[in-house]
C-alpha positions in Angstrom: 104.2 154.8 19.3 101.2 152.7 20.3 99.4 155.1 22.8 97.0 152.4 24.0 99.8 150.1 24.8 101.7 152.8 26.6 98.7 153.7 28.8 98.0 150.0 29.4 101.6 149.6 30.5 101.5 152.5 32.9 98.1 151.4 34.3 99.8 148.6 36.2 102.3 150.9 37.9 102.1 152.1 41.4 101.9 155.9 41.4 103.9 157.2 44.4 104.6 160.4 46.3 106.1 163.0 44.0 105.6 160.9 40.9 103.4 162.7 38.4 99.7 162.0 37.9 98.1 159.7 35.3 96.6 162.6 33.4 100.2 164.0 33.0 101.4 160.6 31.7 98.5 160.6 29.3 99.4 164.0 28.0 103.0 162.9 27.7 102.1 159.9 25.7 100.0 162.0 23.3 102.9 164.4 22.8 105.6 161.7 22.4 105.7 162.0 18.6 107.0 165.5 19.0 110.0 164.7 21.2 113.3 163.3 20.0 114.6 162.3 23.4 114.3 158.7 24.5 113.3 157.8 28.1 115.8 156.4 30.6 115.3 153.3 32.8 116.7 151.9 35.9 115.5 148.3 36.4 116.0 146.1 39.5 116.8 142.8 37.8 116.8 140.6 40.9 116.5 136.8 40.5 117.8 135.7 37.1 114.7 133.4 36.8 112.7 136.6 36.1 114.1 136.2 32.6 112.0 133.1 31.9 109.3 133.1 34.6 105.9 134.6 34.4 105.7 136.6 37.7 104.6 140.1 38.8 108.1 141.6 38.2 108.5 140.1 34.7 104.9 141.1 33.8 105.6 144.8 34.7 108.9 144.7 32.7 106.9 143.4 29.7 104.3 146.1 30.1 106.9 148.9 30.2 108.6 147.5 27.2 105.4 147.4 25.2 104.8 151.1 26.0 108.2 152.5 25.1 109.0 154.0 21.8 111.0 151.6 19.7 114.7 152.4 20.2 117.3 152.6 17.4 119.6 150.8 19.8 120.0 150.1 23.5 122.9 151.0 25.8 122.9 148.8 28.9 124.9 149.5 32.1 124.7 146.2 34.1 125.9 145.5 37.6 127.6 142.3 36.3 130.3 143.8 34.1 133.1 145.4 36.2 136.4 146.2 34.6 139.6 148.1 35.2 138.9 151.1 32.9 135.7 151.7 30.8 134.7 149.5 27.9 131.8 148.9 25.5 131.0 145.7 23.8 131.7 145.9 20.1 130.9 142.5 18.6 128.5 142.0 15.7 126.9 139.0 17.5 127.4 139.2 21.3 127.1 135.9 23.2 124.5 135.3 25.9 126.5 134.9 29.2 125.1 132.6 31.9 127.0 134.2 34.8 125.3 132.3 37.6 125.0 128.9 39.1 122.5 126.6 40.8 119.6 127.4 38.5 117.4 125.1 36.3 118.7 123.9 33.0 116.0 126.0 31.3 117.7 129.2 32.4 121.1 128.0 31.1 119.4 127.1 27.8 118.0 130.6 27.4 119.5 132.7 24.7 119.2 136.4 23.8 120.5 136.8 20.3 120.2 140.5 19.8 122.7 142.0 17.5 125.5 144.2 18.7 125.9 147.8 17.4 129.3 148.9 16.1 127.7 152.3 15.4 126.7 152.7 19.1 130.0 151.4 20.4 131.8 154.0 18.3 129.3 156.7 19.1 129.7 156.1 22.8 133.5 156.1 22.6 133.4 159.4 20.7 130.8 161.0 23.1 132.6 160.2 26.4 135.5 162.6 27.0 136.0 162.0 30.8 137.9 158.8 30.1 139.1 156.6 27.3 136.5 154.0 26.3 137.9 150.8 24.9 136.2 148.4 22.5 135.7 144.9 23.9 135.0 141.8 21.8 135.1 139.2 24.6 132.1 140.0 26.9 128.6 139.9 25.5 125.3 140.1 27.4 125.4 139.1 31.0 122.3 138.2 33.0 121.9 141.7 34.4 121.4 142.8 30.8 119.5 140.0 29.0 117.2 139.1 32.0 115.7 142.6 31.6 115.6 142.9 27.8 114.2 139.4 27.4 111.1 140.7 29.0 111.0 144.2 27.6 112.1 143.3 24.0 111.5 139.6 23.7 112.0 139.6 19.9 115.7 140.4 20.5 115.8 142.4 17.3 117.1 145.8 18.7 120.9 146.3 18.5 122.4 146.5 22.0 125.7 147.1 23.7 126.9 147.1 27.3 129.0 149.8 29.0 131.2 148.5 31.8 131.6 149.8 35.3 135.2 150.9 36.2 135.6 149.2 39.6 138.3 151.6 40.7 136.3 154.8 40.5 134.0 156.5 43.1 130.3 157.0 42.6 130.8 160.7 41.6 132.9 159.5 38.7 130.2 157.3 37.4 127.5 160.0 37.8 129.6 162.5 35.9 130.5 160.0 33.2 126.8 159.1 32.7 126.0 162.8 32.1 128.2 162.6 29.0 125.8 160.0 27.5 122.9 162.5 27.4 123.3 163.3 23.7 122.7 159.6 22.8 119.1 159.9 24.0 118.5 162.3 21.1 119.8 159.7 18.6 117.2 157.1 19.4 119.3 155.3 22.1 117.5 153.8 25.1 119.8 153.8 28.1 119.1 151.3 30.8 120.8 150.8 34.2 120.3 147.3 35.6 121.1 146.4 39.2 119.4 146.6 42.6 119.4 149.6 44.9 119.4 147.4 48.0 121.5 144.3 47.4 123.1 142.3 50.2 123.2 138.6 49.2 125.2 137.7 52.3 122.2 138.5 54.4 119.5 137.1 52.1 116.6 135.5 54.0 116.0 131.7 53.7 112.5 132.2 55.0 110.9 131.2 51.7 111.9 129.3 48.6 110.2 132.1 46.6 112.8 134.9 46.3 110.2 137.1 44.6 108.0 137.0 47.7 107.6 140.4 49.5 109.9 140.3 52.5 112.4 142.9 53.7 114.4 143.4 56.8 113.7 146.7 58.6 117.0 148.2 57.4 116.4 147.2 53.8 113.0 148.7 53.8 114.3 151.9 55.5 117.1 152.2 52.9 114.7 151.6 50.0 112.4 154.3 51.3 115.3 156.7 51.8 116.4 156.1 48.2 112.9 156.6 46.8 112.4 159.9 48.7 115.6 161.4 47.3 115.0 160.1 43.8 111.5 161.5 43.6 112.7 164.8 45.0 115.4 165.0 42.4 118.0 165.3 45.2 120.9 163.4 43.7 123.9 164.5 45.8 123.1 162.5 48.9 122.6 159.5 46.6 126.0 160.0 45.1 127.5 160.3 48.6 125.5 157.4 49.9 128.1 156.5 52.5 126.8 159.4 54.5 123.2 158.1 54.7 123.5 155.9 57.7 123.6 152.3 58.8 120.6 151.0 56.9 122.2 152.2 53.6 125.6 150.7 54.6 124.0 147.3 55.1 122.1 147.7 51.8 125.2 148.5 49.7 128.1 146.3 51.0 129.6 146.6 47.5 128.6 149.3 45.0 128.2 147.4 41.7 124.5 146.9 41.9 123.9 150.5 43.1 126.0 152.3 40.5 123.7 151.6 37.5 121.0 153.6 39.3 123.3 156.6 39.4 123.8 156.3 35.6 120.0 156.6 35.1 119.7 159.5 37.6 122.5 161.5 36.0 120.6 161.5 32.7 117.5 163.1 34.2 116.8 166.4 32.5 114.6 169.4 33.4 110.9 168.8 32.8 111.3 165.1 33.3 109.4 163.2 35.9 110.2 159.8 37.5 107.7 156.9 37.7 108.4 154.0 40.0 107.5 150.4 39.2 108.2 146.9 40.7 108.6 148.8 44.0 109.2 146.0 46.6 111.8 144.4 48.8 112.3 140.7 48.4 114.4 138.0 50.0 114.9 140.2 53.1 117.8 142.1 51.6 117.2 143.0 47.9 115.1 145.8 46.4 113.4 145.4 43.0 112.4 149.1 42.9 112.7 150.4 39.4 111.9 153.7 37.6 111.4 155.3 34.2 112.3 158.9 33.4 109.8 160.5 31.1 109.5 163.9 29.4 106.3 165.6 30.4 104.6 168.7 29.2 106.0 171.8 31.0 102.5 173.1 32.0 101.7 169.8 33.7 104.9 169.4 35.9 103.7 168.7 39.4 
């Protein structure tokens, strides 16, 4: 672990509310060699162009990636792979999927040739007992996956698989399934949820051609603040039962697929772990880029 890189990465983050202090982060980074548990991430992936553009969001993803301990493998839960049942990708060489339209040719030309991981696919299948996990050799890496890892791990040299979202199951099911993945963290696996907590493309603002510009409708900002308050407080139950959180949240989550990857990350939070926010902003009127990393911190320094 490169401690200087880690501290540099965290220096660009916005410390917020109940998030822990920089001195705590420094102590955590110094003690990292003694822990066998990988961090967990939720990343607001937003505009697919973040994969190839140099902007404030991609720069912070890069900074986080440089500071993380090198994973043995990555397990990605992306908003863009919904299935009937639960599956993991199991190919040796997963294809890069360009599951979008209307973007420049440069984005369609982008490839992310990371290897798959038969080991992690089988390990995930053996670890999950809540449901049967099937092996899939047809999917690959969708843009919710590779637009994030292209910034965090640009060398594309870390084995990676995706875990699908069973579209027929309620949020509580996904939260409980995610808890079963906890043991993978102690085997060198970095687990990443990729989506957007606020995501309503039907109400996206056409105010600007720059969809990374700060701009949020009142309801989107309100919902994002509600989510952050509960996340930083460690109060997961209202987030699981998000349909009870009012009109602003209902407008923010017209369909659940971009929200559910966040629940996977939250379900993996353990005692003595703090949450640090990054890329905390609402863009395009109706999408939140707010992301977080879960880190183990020294018991005596927990805020």
